VOFI-481379 format. One record per residue (C-alpha): chain; residue number from 1; x, y, z; residue in three letters. Coordinates in nm, 2 decimals. Example, Ala and Ser with C-alpha at 12.3 -4.5 7.8 and 13.67 -1.06 7.14 Angstrom:
! residues 2
- cadena;num;u;v;w;residuo
- A;1;1.23;-0.45;0.78;Ala
- A;2;1.37;-0.11;0.71;Ser
! end
This chain:
! residues 212
- cadena;num;u;v;w;residuo
- A;1;9.31;9.47;11.28;Met
- A;2;9.26;9.68;10.97;Val
- A;3;9.08;9.50;10.69;Asp
- A;4;9.29;9.18;10.65;Asp
- A;5;9.60;9.32;10.82;His
- A;6;9.73;9.31;11.17;Thr
- A;7;9.92;9.61;11.32;Ile
- A;8;10.17;9.57;11.60;Ile
- A;9;10.31;9.88;11.76;Trp
- A;10;10.58;10.00;12.00;Ser
- A;11;10.56;10.35;12.14;Gly
- A;12;10.50;10.58;12.43;Leu
- A;13;10.23;10.52;12.69;Pro
- A;14;9.88;10.65;12.64;Glu
- A;15;9.86;11.02;12.71;Gly
- A;16;10.22;11.09;12.63;Ser
- A;17;10.34;11.33;12.36;Val
- A;18;10.40;11.09;12.07;Arg
- A;19;10.70;11.21;11.88;Gln
- A;20;10.81;10.87;11.77;Ser
- A;21;10.69;10.51;11.76;Gly
- A;22;10.74;10.20;11.55;Met
- A;23;10.49;9.97;11.38;Ala
- A;24;10.47;9.66;11.16;Leu
- A;25;10.17;9.58;10.94;Val
- A;26;10.12;9.21;10.88;Leu
- A;27;9.92;9.05;10.60;Asp
- A;28;9.73;8.72;10.65;Arg
- A;29;10.03;8.50;10.59;Lys
- A;30;10.26;8.69;10.82;Ala
- A;31;9.98;8.70;11.09;Thr
- A;32;9.94;8.32;11.06;Phe
- A;33;10.32;8.27;11.11;Ala
- A;34;10.34;8.53;11.39;Phe
- A;35;10.49;8.40;11.71;Lys
- A;36;10.57;8.69;11.94;Ala
- A;37;10.66;9.06;11.96;Trp
- A;38;10.87;9.28;12.19;Tyr
- A;39;10.80;9.66;12.21;Pro
- A;40;11.15;9.74;12.33;Leu
- A;41;11.11;10.12;12.31;Ser
- A;42;10.95;10.40;12.11;Asp
- A;43;11.23;10.35;11.86;Arg
- A;44;11.28;9.97;11.84;Val
- A;45;11.02;9.70;11.78;Leu
- A;46;11.11;9.33;11.75;Leu
- A;47;10.87;9.07;11.60;Ala
- A;48;10.93;8.70;11.55;Gln
- A;49;10.77;8.46;11.29;Phe
- A;50;10.79;8.09;11.21;Arg
- A;51;10.92;8.02;10.86;Tyr
- A;52;11.04;7.72;10.66;Ser
- A;53;11.39;7.69;10.81;Val
- A;54;11.32;7.81;11.17;Gly
- A;55;11.26;8.15;11.33;Leu
- A;56;11.26;8.48;11.15;Leu
- A;57;11.32;8.79;11.37;Ser
- A;58;11.23;9.13;11.22;Val
- A;59;11.34;9.45;11.38;Val
- A;60;11.18;9.78;11.29;Ala
- A;61;11.37;10.08;11.42;Ala
- A;62;11.41;10.46;11.39;Tyr
- A;63;11.75;10.60;11.48;Ala
- A;64;11.83;10.94;11.61;Pro
- A;65;11.98;11.19;11.37;Thr
- A;66;12.35;11.25;11.35;Asn
- A;67;12.31;11.58;11.55;Glu
- A;68;12.13;11.40;11.84;Ala
- A;69;12.30;11.39;12.18;Pro
- A;70;12.55;11.11;12.23;Glu
- A;71;12.35;10.95;12.52;Asp
- A;72;12.03;10.93;12.30;Val
- A;73;12.23;10.75;12.03;Lys
- A;74;12.40;10.53;12.29;Asp
- A;75;12.06;10.43;12.42;Thr
- A;76;11.92;10.35;12.08;Phe
- A;77;12.21;10.13;11.98;Tyr
- A;78;12.21;9.95;12.31;Trp
- A;79;11.84;9.87;12.26;Thr
- A;80;11.91;9.76;11.90;Leu
- A;81;12.19;9.53;12.02;Glu
- A;82;11.95;9.39;12.29;His
- A;83;11.70;9.32;12.01;Ala
- A;84;11.97;9.13;11.82;Ala
- A;85;12.05;8.93;12.13;Ala
- A;86;11.69;8.84;12.19;Val
- A;87;11.67;8.72;11.83;Ala
- A;88;11.95;8.49;11.91;Gly
- A;89;12.20;8.30;11.69;Thr
- A;90;11.97;8.01;11.59;Gly
- A;91;11.74;8.21;11.36;Gly
- A;92;11.74;8.47;11.09;Thr
- A;93;11.75;8.84;11.17;Leu
- A;94;11.63;9.12;10.94;Val
- A;95;11.63;9.49;11.03;Cys
- A;96;11.41;9.74;10.86;Leu
- A;97;11.54;10.08;10.97;Asp
- A;98;11.56;10.45;10.92;Asp
- A;99;11.91;10.47;11.05;Phe
- A;100;11.97;10.84;10.96;Asn
- A;101;12.31;10.71;10.84;Ala
- A;102;12.47;10.71;10.50;Val
- A;103;12.66;10.39;10.44;Pro
- A;104;12.98;10.57;10.34;Gly
- A;105;13.22;10.45;10.07;Thr
- A;106;13.51;10.30;10.28;Asn
- A;107;13.49;9.91;10.29;Arg
- A;108;13.81;9.87;10.49;Thr
- A;109;13.75;9.61;10.76;Gly
- A;110;13.38;9.58;10.67;Cys
- A;111;13.38;9.44;10.31;Ser
- A;112;13.14;9.16;10.42;His
- A;113;12.90;9.42;10.56;Val
- A;114;12.92;9.70;10.30;Leu
- A;115;12.88;9.60;9.94;Gly
- A;116;13.04;9.75;9.63;Pro
- A;117;12.76;9.99;9.57;Phe
- A;118;12.75;10.26;9.84;Arg
- A;119;12.72;10.63;9.89;Ser
- A;120;12.79;10.93;10.11;Gly
- A;121;13.05;11.07;10.34;Ser
- A;122;13.09;10.87;10.66;Ala
- A;123;13.00;11.04;11.00;Asn
- A;124;12.93;10.92;11.35;Asp
- A;125;12.60;10.75;11.26;Asn
- A;126;12.78;10.57;10.98;Thr
- A;127;13.04;10.43;11.22;Glu
- A;128;12.77;10.32;11.47;Arg
- A;129;12.57;10.15;11.19;Leu
- A;130;12.88;9.96;11.06;Ile
- A;131;12.98;9.86;11.42;Asp
- A;132;12.63;9.73;11.49;Phe
- A;133;12.63;9.53;11.16;Cys
- A;134;12.97;9.38;11.25;Leu
- A;135;12.86;9.28;11.59;Gly
- A;136;12.53;9.13;11.48;Ala
- A;137;12.66;8.96;11.17;Gly
- A;138;12.45;9.17;10.93;Leu
- A;139;12.51;9.33;10.59;Arg
- A;140;12.36;9.65;10.45;Ile
- A;141;12.13;9.50;10.18;Gly
- A;142;12.10;9.79;9.94;Gly
- A;143;12.48;9.82;9.90;Ser
- A;144;12.49;9.48;9.72;Trp
- A;145;12.27;9.59;9.43;Phe
- A;146;12.37;9.83;9.15;Gln
- A;147;12.09;10.10;9.14;Arg
- A;148;12.04;10.44;8.99;Lys
- A;149;12.03;10.72;9.24;Asp
- A;150;11.66;10.76;9.20;Ile
- A;151;11.63;10.40;9.34;His
- A;152;11.90;10.45;9.60;Arg
- A;153;11.84;10.79;9.77;Met
- A;154;11.56;10.76;10.03;Ser
- A;155;11.57;11.11;10.19;Trp
- A;156;11.52;11.44;10.01;Tyr
- A;157;11.57;11.78;10.17;Ser
- A;158;11.33;12.07;10.14;Asn
- A;159;11.60;12.26;9.96;Asp
- A;160;11.53;12.05;9.65;Gly
- A;161;11.89;11.95;9.60;His
- A;162;12.02;11.75;9.90;Thr
- A;163;11.94;11.38;9.90;Arg
- A;164;12.09;11.09;10.10;Lys
- A;165;12.07;10.72;10.14;Glu
- A;166;11.95;10.70;10.51;Leu
- A;167;11.70;10.40;10.52;Asp
- A;168;11.83;10.05;10.51;His
- A;169;11.74;9.68;10.51;Val
- A;170;11.99;9.47;10.70;Leu
- A;171;12.02;9.10;10.65;Val
- A;172;12.24;8.82;10.79;Gly
- A;173;12.57;8.77;10.61;Thr
- A;174;12.53;8.39;10.60;Arg
- A;175;12.18;8.39;10.44;Trp
- A;176;12.08;8.46;10.08;Arg
- A;177;11.72;8.56;10.15;Leu
- A;178;11.75;8.91;10.00;Leu
- A;179;11.66;8.91;9.63;Gln
- A;180;11.64;9.29;9.57;Asn
- A;181;11.64;9.62;9.75;Cys
- A;182;11.55;9.96;9.61;Arg
- A;183;11.37;10.29;9.67;Val
- A;184;11.02;10.29;9.51;Arg
- A;185;10.90;10.63;9.39;Arg
- A;186;10.53;10.72;9.37;Gly
- A;187;10.42;10.56;9.70;Met
- A;188;10.21;10.83;9.85;Glu
- A;189;10.26;10.93;10.21;Phe
- A;190;10.34;11.25;10.39;Asp
- A;191;10.71;11.23;10.45;Ser
- A;192;11.05;11.36;10.32;Asp
- A;193;11.15;10.99;10.30;His
- A;194;11.08;10.76;10.01;Arg
- A;195;10.99;10.39;10.06;Ala
- A;196;11.26;10.13;10.05;Val
- A;197;11.12;9.80;9.92;Val
- A;198;11.30;9.47;9.97;Ala
- A;199;11.21;9.14;9.82;Arg
- A;200;11.31;8.84;10.04;Leu
- A;201;11.26;8.48;9.96;Glu
- A;202;11.08;8.36;10.27;Ile
- A;203;10.83;8.08;10.31;Arg
- A;204;10.63;8.13;10.63;Phe
- A;205;10.56;7.84;10.85;Gly
- A;206;10.23;7.75;11.02;His
- A;207;10.11;7.77;11.38;Arg
- A;208;10.07;7.43;11.54;Arg
- A;209;9.72;7.39;11.65;Arg
- A;210;9.66;7.25;12.00;Ala
- A;211;9.52;6.90;12.00;Pro
- A;212;9.14;6.88;12.07;Pro
! end
């Protein structure tokens, strides 16, 4: 607990060199609706919450870069697919991820995954991201909102010129929870990434108290 917030974390064992790790910070309402969490790896964390129409599963993940070895990327996406399977088909799945993948501009065969507002030249990470979304029934949330580049590009290179849309919010294609998704400037933290902020219409449920 930090002040009124609860932090859940998935990472390497104590004493290991910590090069990665995922965390979610829950406010009071989210903590009260919290059901379970699964620290699947140092790159993938799954948390589940009760909300008004059932079970909400939230995945926080950090993908390898496009230059990473194939086996590292294979392991990440296998773990991500496992998280989607644990979430099941009866609830709602939301993924909050640094996918290190631009969405690309080609909607052929994936028009229900990739919206009309997209960016970048497709590469291996793009194909892996699209394939995951197709298999899990998810859409890339930001691509469905028209935004200026300053509200789209989430990664800025040290060269001062290169910028890409690498961080994404993925939501189910059959649900209309996502109201907005954009990059927010001015949020201070030590990173070459900028924060992606999404607004979802979710009413958390309540824990049932055990009878006295």
